[in-house]
NUZA-14393 format. One record per residue: x negated, y, z of N, C-alpha, C in turn; residue in three letters. Coordinates in steps of 0.2 Angstrom, whole numbers, plus 5000, padded with zeros to 4 digits. Atoms other than C-alpha are relative to their C-alpha. Layout:
XYZXYZXYZAla/...
***
This chain:
499749985006393055895012499550014995Met/500550005006392155864996500250054995Thr/499949955006391956004983499550004995Thr/500450005005391156034967499750074999Leu/500349935001389856174966499950024993Ser/500049975007389556294951499549964996Glu/500550035004388056184946500349934998Ser/499750075001389256024946499849955005Gly/500250054995388455944961500550005005Gln/499550014994389555874974499750025006Ala/500249974994389455964990500549995006Gly/499550004994390355985007500150075002Phe/499849944997391356125014500149995007Thr/500050014992391156145033500850015002Ala/499350004998392856115042500050065005Val/500049934997393356285049500350005007Ala/499650004993394456235064499849945004Asp/500350054995393356125075500350025007Gln/499849984993393956115093499550045003Pro/500449954998392356205097499650034995Tyr/500449965006391456335086499350025003Ser/500749984997389556355089499850064996Tyr/500349945002388956525087499450025004Val/500649994996387156565092500150075004Arg/500049944996387056695106499450015003Ser/500649994997385556775111500150025008Glu/500049994993385156785130500050085002Leu/500149934998385356955139499950005008Ser/500149994993384857015156500550055003Glu/499649954998386257105165499650065003Pro/500349944997385857285170500250015007Asp/499949994993385657285189500250075002Trp/499949934997385757475190500750024999Arg/499249985000387657465187500250005007Arg/499850004993387757435206499750065004Tyr/500249944997387557595217499349985004Pro/500550014996386357505229499349984996Gly/500650025005385157455214499950054995Trp/500149955005385257615204499350024999Ala/500749975001383457665207499549945000Ala/500450065001382757485206499650004994Val/500450005007381357475193499949934998Thr/500150065003380957335182499549965003Glu/500650034996379357305191500249975007Ser/499750034994380357285207500449944999Asp/499650065002381557165199499649944999Trp/500450065002380257055193499549975006Arg/500550024994379357045210500449955004Asp/499750054996379856885219500150025008Pro/500049984993379456965236500650055001Gln/499549965000380657105232500749975000Trp/499350045001382056985227500149965007Gln/499850034994381856885243500250055005Arg/499949954995381757035254500750034999Ala/499449975001383357105246500649954999His/499550055001384356945246500650015004Ser/499449994997386156955251500249955005Ile/499950054995386456875268500650015004Lys/499449984996388056955275500450054996Asn/499649955003389457065270499850075000Ile/500249934999388657225276499550014994Gly/500549995005387157195264500450004993Gln/499650005006388457155250500350074999Leu/499849935001389257325253499550054999Arg/500549955001387657415253499850004992Ala/500250005007387357355235500650024996Val/499449995004389157355228500450065002Val/499749954997389957475240500850004998Gly/499350005001391757535235500249984994Glu/499850035007391757455218500449945001Leu/499650064998392457305227500650035005Leu/499549984995394157325236499949975007Asp/500050034994394357295254500349935001Glu/499750075000395457145251499549954998Arg/500550055002393957055243499549995006Phe/500450014994392857095258500349965006Tyr/499650034995394257035270500049934998Ala/500050075002394456875260499449965001Asp/500650034999392656845260499849995007Leu/500150004993392556875279500449945003Ala/499650054997393956755282499849934998Asp/500350075002393156615272499449995004Asp/500650014996391556645281500149975007Gln/499850024993392456625298500349935000Gln/499550054999393656485294499849944995Gln/500150065005393056375279499349994998Gln/500750015003391256405273499649955004Ala/500550054998390056255275499350034999Thr/500649975001388656365269499950075002Met/500149934999387956525275499950044994Ser/500149965006387856675263499350014999Met/500649985003386256695253499950004993Leu/500149995007386056765236499450044998Leu/500549955003384456835228500450054995Pro/499749955005384856995218500149974993Pro/499950035007384556895202500649964999Gln/499450045001385956775206500650055001Met/499449964999387156915212500150044993Leu/500049965006386757015196500349964994Asn/499750035005387456875185500849995001Thr/499350004999389156885193500350064996Ile/499749945004390356995182499550044996Ala/500649975003388857035171500250064995Pro/499849955006389757135157500550055003His/499649954998390857235168499750075002Val/500349934999390457425168500550035005Ile/499549974994391157495185500350064997Pro/499649945002392457625182500449994994Gly/499650025006393057545165500549945002Arg/499650064998393757385173499949995007Arg/500050014992394157335191499549955001Ser/500550044998392657255198500349945004Leu/499750054995393657165211500449944996Thr/499750055004394757075198499549964996Glu/500550045004393157025188499649965005Ala/500350044995392356965204500549935002Phe/499650064998393856855209500049954994Tyr/500050055006393856775191499449974998Ala/500650025003392056755189499849935003Asp/500250074999391356575188499549995005Pro/500650004996389756605197500250025007Ile/499849984994390556705211500449945004Arg/499650054997391756555214499649955004Arg/500450054995390356445221499550035004Tyr/500649974996389056565227500350055005Met/499749964995390256685236500849985001Leu/499350024999391856585240500450045005Pro/499549964996393356675247500549955002Val/499550044998394756605257500549984995Leu/499450015004396056625244499849954994Ser/500350055004394956505233500349935002Asp/500050064997395256365244500749974999Arg/499350045001396656225242500350015007Glu/499749994993397856275256500349945003Pro/499750064997398656105258499549945002Thr/500550055000397255985255499350034999Trp/500749975001395656085258499549955001Gly/500450055000394755935263500349934999Ser/499750075001395055755257499949965007His/500050044994395455635271499449965001Pro/500650045000393855535266499450044999Tyr/500649965001392755685265499549995006Ala/500550014994391155675275499450054999Glu/500549955001389755795279499449984996Arg/500650035004388355685272500449954996Asp/499550045004389555615259499649944996Ser/500450055004388155515250499649965005Leu/500450044995387455445267499350004999His/500750005001385755505262499650005006Glu/500450014994385155525280500049935003Ser/500050074998385755355284499549954997Asp/500550045004384555295271499350025000Met/500749984999383055385277499649945003Trp/500450054997381655265279499450035004Val/500349954995380655405287500450065000Val/499649945001381355575291499950034994Glu/500049965006381755665275499949964994Gly/500150045006381455515263500549955000Leu/499550045002382955435256499849954995Thr/500250055005382655265248500749974999His/499350025002384355235240500049954994Arg/500050045006383855155223499449965001Tyr/500650055000382655005220499350034999Pro/500749985002381255105212500050085001Thr/500149925000381655295216500250025007Lys/499949974993381655395232500150084999Val/499949934999382155575237499650025006Leu/500449984995380855665247500350075002Ala/499749934998381755815257499450035004Glu/500649974997380255925260500250055006Met/499849954995381256055270500850014999Leu/499349995000383056115274500250074998Ser/499849945002383056285266500050014993Thr/500049985007383356365249500050085000Cys/500049935001383156535242500750034999Pro/499349985001385056535239500449945002Gln/499650054998386456435246500750004996Tyr/499450015004387856365235500549975004Cys/499450024995389556345243500249925000Gly/499850075001389756165236499449955002His/500650044999388056105242500149935003Cys/499950074997388055915244499749985006Thr/500350014994386855925258500250055005Arg/499849954995387856045268499949985007Met/500250034993387555935283499450035003Asp/500749994998385755985284499750074997Leu/500349945003385356135273500350065002Ile/499849934999385356315278500250015008Gly/499849994993386056395294500749975001Asn/499450024998387456335304500550064999Ser/499549955002389156425300500549995006Thr/499550004995390656455312500449935000Pro/499750075000391356285306499649945000Thr/500450065001389856175304499350025004Val/500750004997388356155316499649954996Ser/500450045004386956095305499649955003Lys/500550054997385855935308499450044998Ser/500649975001384055975309499449954999Lys/500750045001382355905303499650015007Leu/500449994994381355875319499349995000Thr/500750015001379655825313499750074997Leu/500349955003378355955309499949994993Arg/500050025007378255975290499449964998Pro/500650045001376455905290500149935002Ala/499950074998376955755300500549974996Asp/499550035005378455725289499749984994Arg/500350015007377455735273499549945001Gln/500450064999376155615281500449935000Asp/499650064999377455485285500349984993Arg/499750015007378255505268499549974995Ile/500650035004376555475259499849935003Leu/500250074997376155325271500549954997Asp/499550055002377855245266499949994993Tyr/500050015008377555275247499449964999Leu/500650045002375755205248500149925002Arg/499950074998376455045257500649974996Ser/499450025003377955025245499950004993Thr/500150005008377354985227500650004996Pro/499550015004379054955221500350074998Thr/499849935002379355145221499650034995Val/500449975005378855225205500250074998Arg/499749945002379955385204500150045007Asp/499949964994379955525217500350074998Val/499749935001381155675217499850045006Val/500249954994380355815228500550055000Val/499449955000381755915234500050035007Ser/499949974994382455985250500850015001Gly/500349935002383156115251499850014993Gly/500349985006382256195237499350005000Asp/500750005000380456165233499750074999Val/500249935000380356355229499850035007Ala/500149974993380356385248499449965003Asn/500650034998378856275250499450044998Val/500649965002377256375250499649964995Pro/500350045005376356335234499449955002Trp/500650044999374756275241500249935004Pro/499750064997375756145252500349964995Arg/499750055005376756085238499549974995Leu/500550035005375256065226499649955004Glu/500450064996374355965240500449945000Ser/499650064999375855855242500149964993Phe/499950035007376055825223499349974998Val/500750035002374155795221499949935004Met/500050074996374355655235500449954997Gln/499650045003375755585226499749974993Leu/500450025006374655575210499549955002Leu/500650054998373355475220500349935001Asp/499750074999374655335222500149974993Ile/500050035007374455225207500749984998Asp/499450035002376155145207500650064999Thr/499549955001377055315206499950034993Ile/500049985007377455355188500450064998Arg/499649945002378755495188500050045006Asp/499949954995378755655199500550054997Ile/499549955002380255775198500050055006Arg/499949944995380255945207500650034999Leu/499349975001381956005211500150075003Ala/499949934998382356185212500650044996Thr/499549955003383956295209499750074998Lys/500349935001382756445210499850014993Ala/500149995007382356425192500550054997Leu/499549955002383956515189500250055005Ala/499849954995384256605205499450055002Ala/500649964998382456665208499449984995Leu/500650015005381456645191499450035001Pro/500649964998380256775198499549965003Gln/500550044997379556645209499649954996His/500350055005379156525195499650034995Trp/500449965005378356665185499450035003Leu/500649984997377056705198499449974998Gln/500650035003375256685192499749945004Ser/500250064996374756575206500449945000Asn/499650055001376156465204499949964993Val/500150035007375956445185499349974999Val/500650035000374156415187500049935004Glu/499950064996374556285201500349944996Gly/499750055004375756195189499649984995Val/500550025005374456195176499549955002Asn/500450054998373256105187500349935001Arg/499750074999374455965193500249974994Val/499850035006375155945176499549974996Ser/500550035004373555915168499749935003His/500250064997373055785181500549954999Ile/499450055001374755705179499949974993Ala/500050025007374555695160499449955000Ala/500650045001372755625162500149935003Ala/499950064996373455485174500649974997Arg/499450035003374955445163500750015004Gly/499449994995376255515176500450064997Val/499649955003377755615170500250055005Asn/499849954996377955775179500550054997Leu/499449965003379555875177500350045005Ala/499649964995380556005185500849994998Leu/499350015001382455985188500350065003His/499749944998383556135190500749995000Thr/499350014999385356165194500450074998His/499649945003386356285183500749984997Ile/499350035002388256275181500350044995Asn/499649965004388756415170499550044995His/500449975005388056505154499750075003Val/500249934998387956675163499450005004Gln/500650014996386556605174499450004995Ser/500650015005385456585158499850064997Val/500249945002384556745156499350004997Thr/500750005003382956795147499549995006Pro/500550024995382056785164499949935001Leu/499950084999382656605166499649974995Val/500350035006382056565149499250015000Ala/500749984999380356655152499749955005Glu/500350044994380056555168500049924997Ala/500050075002380556385160499449994994Ala/500650015005379356415145499350015003Arg/500750004997377956465156499849945004Ala/500150064997378156305166499849954995Leu/500150055005378256205150499350014997Leu/500649985003376756305143499449985005Gly/500550024996375756255159499949935000Ala/500150075001376056075155500549955003Gly/499450054998377656005163500249964994Leu/499750045005378355865153500750034998Arg/499349985001380155935154500250045005Asp/499649974996381256055162500749984999Val/499450035001382955975165500550035004Arg/499549974996384656035171500549955002Asn/499450044997385855945183500550055003Gln/499449964997387456045185500549965003Gly/499550044996388956005195500750034997Val/499449995003390655995187500550035005Leu/499649974995391856115196500650044996Met/499449965002393656185193499850075001Arg/500149934999393656365190499350034998Gly/500749985002391756365185499849984993Val/500250025007391456255170500349944998Asn/499650065001392756115169500450014994Ala/499750015006393156145151499449984995Thr/500550025005392256085135499650064998Ala/500349945003391956265129499450025005Asp/500549984995391056305146499449965000Asp/500650045000389956155146499650004993Leu/500449995007389456175127499750065000Leu/500349945000389156355129499450005004Asp/500650014995387956315144499549964997Leu/500550045003387156175135499650034994Cys/500449975006386756265119499650065003Phe/500449954997386056415130499449975003Ala/500650034996384956295140499549974994Leu/500450045005384356185125499750054995Gln/500249965006384256315111499750065002Gly/500349934999383756475120499550005006Glu/500450004994382856425136499649945001Ala/500450065000382056255132500149965007Asn/499850044994382956175147500549944997Ile/499650055003383656005143500649985004Leu/499450024997385455965148499949935002Pro/500150074998385355805158500649975004Tyr/499550034997386755775170500550065002Tyr/499649964996388355855176500449955005Phe/499750044995388955775193500750035001Tyr/499449984996390655775199499950025007Met/500149974994390755875214500149955006Cys/500050054995390455775230500550015005Asp/499450004996391755735243499850035007Met/500149974994391155855256500650045003Ile/499449964997392355955268500150074996Pro/499849945003393256105261499850014993Asn/500350005007392756065243500649984995Ser/499550035004394456005236500250054994Glu/499849965006394756165225499450004995His/500650015005393056135216500149934996Trp/500150075003393255945213500549994994Arg/499650025006393955875197500249935001Thr/499950075000394855715195499649964995Pro/500450045005393955565186500350014993Leu/499750005007395155565171499850074996Trp/500249935003394655755168499349994998Gln/500750015001392855715169499949954994Ala/500150055006393055565156500250044994Gln/499849965006393955685144499550054998Gln/500549955001392655815146499449964997Leu/500650045003391255685142500149994993Gln/499950015007392155635126500050074996Leu/499949945004392555815121499350034998Ser/500749975002390655865121499649964996Ile/500450045005390055725111500050024993Met/500049995007389455755094499850074998Gly/500249935002389055935095499250025002Tyr/500749994998387355935104499549944997Leu/500450065001385855825099500149955005Pro/499950064995385955655107499650015006Gly/500549994994384455685118500250065005Phe/499849944996385255845124500750005002Ala/499350014998386955785127500149975007Thr/500050024993387255775146500549955001Pro/499550064997388055625155500350035006Arg/499649984994389455665167500049945004Ile/500150064995389155555182500450015006Val/499750004993390055515198499549975005Cys/500550024995388955495213500449965005Asp/499650044996389855355222499749985007Val/500350024993389555335241499849935000Pro/500250075000388555175244499849974994Phe/500150035006388355145226499450044996Val/500549965004387455295217500350024994Gly/499749965006387655385200500349944995Lys/499650045005388855305188500350044994Arg/499749975005389355365171500750005001Trp/499350004998391155415172500449954997Val/499650055003391755285160499849935002His/500250074997390855145170500549985006Gln/499550024995392355135182500249934999Val/499850075001392854965186500850005000Ala/499350005000394655005190500250075002Arg/499849934998395655165192500850015001Tyr/499349994999397355205200500150075000Asp/499949935001397755375193500650035004Arg/499549984996399355385203499850025007Asn/500249984993398455385220499350034999Leu/500649965000396855455213499449965003Gly/500550044997395755305218499649964995Ile/500450035005394355245207499649955004Ser/500450054996393355085211499449984995Tyr/500650015004391555055206499649945003Trp/500550054998390254915206499350025001Asn/500749984999388454915211499649944998Lys/500450055002387054815204499349995004Asn/500650004995385754835218500250015007Tyr/499949994993385554845236499750065003Arg/500349944997385255005246499749975007Thr/500350024993384254995263500549995005Val/499550014996385954995271500349935000Leu/499750065001386454835264499749945003Asp/500350054997385154725271500149934996Gly/499950075003385454535268500749984998Ala/499350015002387354555264500049974993Asp/500050045006387554425251500650024995Ser/499449985004389254495245500050074997Asp/500049935002388754675242500050014993Val/500049995007388554655223500749984997Leu/499450025003390254585221500650045002Asn/499549964998391254715230500150064995Arg/499949935003392054875223500050055005Val/500149944995391755045231500550064998Tyr/499649955002393055185231499750074999Pro/500149935000392955365226500750034999Phe/499349975000394455485227500050074996Tyr/499949945003395155615216500350055005Asp/499749954995395755785224500749995000Pro/499350025000397455755230500550054997Ile/499549955003398255915223500049994993Asp/500050025007397755845206500549944998Ser/499650065001398855695208500850014998Leu/499349995001400655675202500450005006Pro/499649994994402055705214500049945005Ala/499950064996402255525219499349985004Ser/500650024996400355505223499950055006Gly/500149954995400355665233500549985006Gln/499650034995401855595243499749945004Ala/500350064996400955435247499450025004Trp/500549974995399455535254500350045006Trp/499649964995400655645264500249955005Arg/499750054995401455495272499449965003Glu/500650034997399755415275499750045005Ala/500349954995399155575284500550005006Arg/499549994995400755585294500049945005Asp/500050064996400655405299499350005005Cys/500650004996398855425305500050055005Ala/499949954994399355585315500449975005Ser/499550034995400755485323499649955004Asp/500450054996399555345328499550035005Thr/500549974995398255465335500450035006Glu/499649974995399655555345500249945005Ala/499850054996400255385352499449985004Ser/500650024997398455335356499850055006Ala/500249954995398155505365500550005006Gly/
***
């Protein structure tokens, strides 16, 4: 809308009713003393990573000790039912993470129970049975290792999935366990419903074999150092591993993967860690290697002043970038407002670059989180034009046997049945000499409860036929 100013100059009046309105919001740290169990916790304790780890919530009894009667019995019962019947991940929340659930609720003025049930971070960090999709809790094609990462291990813990990139799984633990973890087959403790796979080699032996492979495979230029979470690797051991990666001339990118930047920023603020990052960052820069940290933040409530302080400390120590890879989930962040609020907080307030949002992977018991492809495509379009181009995240589908694809790169899409088909342009280590692998299409599946009635009926019939076949065979 063009207007004429008092000086006679042509100008522009901002459009008032944009679909999303940006308003800068300063970050705030929720007051942990609102909970009875933390009423006497000092700021010095709160900033202590050892205190955070020692007081992490591992079971319902410990949650009760913090929150007490502020949560109704029905919530505790709902949580216990999920732990026994559906959870693929054991419970583990550092105080920092728990404190970002229902952060603005003042107990006594509003029901904490209802706020907990509605809270986006609670939905994936403390899932309850009533969250789950009752009819299609797991997709028929869900798999424990849905991306077949362990099938592509060239040595234990080293997934060589892409032509020039590898994933090095240093360990199988994290400071926190997300309910939707894509590596639920390996990470964390076994649950009543999932007996976890195990890494068998000693950590030193596994690292030696990983390094030997990388030294002998010059086509690899990019290493994601992950797990689990590298915040659980003692810093001297992690620094030694990174230094040995830097000695391999063909490696040009190293990415350290940690959700703990948001869940346990206190770890990354330790002086010995910041000093260690400074040492490896300066050597990386001198050798022309890009060293970055990748984190996993799904909602704006997780972006607090401590998180921003940790990110800036790491950047100040010499990391090239701190980047965020979130996961798109229903009930958590699957609206344009949610994604943009998060991205502006990351980019504008914490110096964390929005990078990816993955569609939630097809692991068991995850259907209530997963979004259909068409919704992911709509969200990608909805967030365009608000953020700087370099800080506009790509929404991607991680297709089994293919890899990450932007959601609009789908080759074909049957919305009625919720089946999308994708192409690949390289071979994985599973493909061998298969000459036709680049000409095939590979399927991915929408959550069945998101389909139209006719599509849901088709899947019910397919399920019933499969059950009849199994019964006949038995």
